[in-house]
N, C-alpha and C positions, 0 to 999 in steps of 0.2 A: 759139895765143897771142893773136892778134887777137880771137878769139871771147870770151875771158875779159875783155878790156878793154871790148868792146862790152856784155857782160853786166853788168859792174860799173857802167859809165856809165848803162845803162838802169835799174839798181836805184837809183842815186843820183838820177836824174831822177824815178823813180816815188815814192820816199820824199819827195823835196823837194816834189813836187806834192801828195801827201797831207798833209804838214805845212802847206803853204800853205792848203789848203782848210780844215783844222781850225782854223788860226789865223784865217782869214777869218770862219768861222762864230762862233767865240768872240768875235772883235772886234765883229761886228755885234750879237750877243746882249748883250754887255756895254754897248755904246753905247746900245742901245734901253732897257736897264734904267736906265742913268744919266740919259738924257734923258727918261724917262717922266714922265707927269703922275702926281699922287698916286693918281688912280683906277686907272690902268693898273698902277702900282706895287703897289697893294693886290691887284689881280687876279693879277698875276704871283706875288706872295707866296703867295697862296692856292694857285695851281697848283703851286708848288715844295713847299709844305707837303704837299699831296695826294700828289705824286709821292714825297716823302720818306717818307710813311706807308706807301706800298706797299713801299718798300725795307725798312722795319723789319719789316713783316708777312712779306715774303719771307724775310728773315733768320731770323725765328722759325720759319717753316715748314721751312726747310732745316735748322735746328738740330735740331728735333724729329724730322725724317725721318732725319738722320744718327745721332741718339741711338738711335732704335728699330732702325735697321739694325745699329748696333754691338752692341746688346743681343742681337739675333737671331744675329749672327755669334759672339758670346761663348757663347751657349747652345749653338749647334751644335758649337763647339769643345769645350766641356765634355762634351757628350754623346759625342763621339768619344773623349775621354780616358777617360770612364767605361767605355765599351765595351772599350777596350784594357786597362784595369785589371781589369775583370771577366774578360776572357779570360786574363790572366796569373794571376789568383787561381784560376781553374778549373784551370789547369795546375799550379800549386803544390799544390793540394789533391790532385790526381791523383798527383803525385809522392809526397806524404806517404802516401797510401793504398797506393801501390806499395811503399814502404819498409816499411810496417806489415805488408803481406802477406808480404814477405820475412822479417820478424821472426817472424811466425806460422810460416812454413816452417821457420825455424831452431829454433823451440820444438818443433815437431812431430817433428823429427828428433833433438832433444836436443842440438843444437849451440848452446849458450848464447853462445859467442864470436861466431858468425856473426850471431846475433840482435842482439847489442850493436853489432857492426859496422854492421849495417843501420840501427839507430837513429841511429848517429853520422853516417850519410849524409843524414839529414834536414837540409835547408838552407833557411833562411827568409829569405835575402837578398832574393830577388825579392818575397816577401810584405812585407818591411820597406820595400822601395822603393815598392810599391803604397800602403802606409800613408802614406809621406811625400808621395807625389803626390796622394793623395786629400784631404789636409788643405786644399788650395787649391781643391778642386772641390766637395766636399759633406761637411759635418760628420757627417751620419748615416752615410754610407758609411765615413768615417774611423773612427767608433766601431765599426761592424760589422767592419771589417777588423782593428781593434785587438783586439776580442773573439776573432776567429778566430785571430789570432797568439798571443794568450794561451792559448787552448784547445790549440793545437798544442804549444806549449812545455810546458804542464802535463801533457798526455798523454804526451809524449815523456819527461819527467822521471819521471812516475809509473811508466810501463812499465819504464824503465831501472832504477829502484830496486827494483821488483818482481822483475825478472829477476836482478839482482845480489844481492839479499837473500833471494830465495826459497830454499826447500828443495827440492832436486831429488828427494828421496825422498818427498815428500808427493804423493799422487796428485792432489790438487786444485790443485797448483802450476801444471801446464800448462793445465788447463781455466780456472783463474782468470786466468792471463796472457793466454790467447787471448780470453777474454771482455773483458778490458781493451782488447785490440787492436781487437776488433769495436766496442766502445763508442766508442773514439777515432775510428775510421773513420766511424761513423754520425754522431757529433756534428759532426765537421769537414765532412762532406758536407752536413749539414743547414744549418750556418752558411754554407757556400758557396752553397747554393741560395737562401738568404735574400738574399745579396749579389747574386747573378745576377738574381734576380727584382725587385730594388729598382729 
């Protein structure tokens, strides 16, 4: 307990001493300026103007440095976001191709119901999320993802219509449906590569 009192008294004395020194320096400077002759006053005015100019220049330099640093950080963050979006798109396209492969398997075995069930498993929620996230990062990437999403939806709808409206007795039915599946996989993989390489 006595140590705390001694520490607080020492702090009070230290701060009081510092304040006294600062006040003495300011008082002496102000009195010299007040009592100065016009020649000295003009010289002091020039010195203070010169020092003030350095302050303005330093402020401008610090502003430019901070602005460039912020731009660099924003660019790094956008690049990280782009890479995570690209990774998720790659995964979404891989899932799409997996479902289309299952559709082909269903068609080859003649199980139309299984093929339709596999088409219904195609989920674009992650791809839609990538589209939403990319609009704030890069407009070109946004349009590329939008085109990919449209292509996946169009292929899914076209294959589903072909399967449900096709004639099971027509020998070209399965070959044409499998060709549509292959085309869907090739186009989505090509669009995915374009996004990954962007």
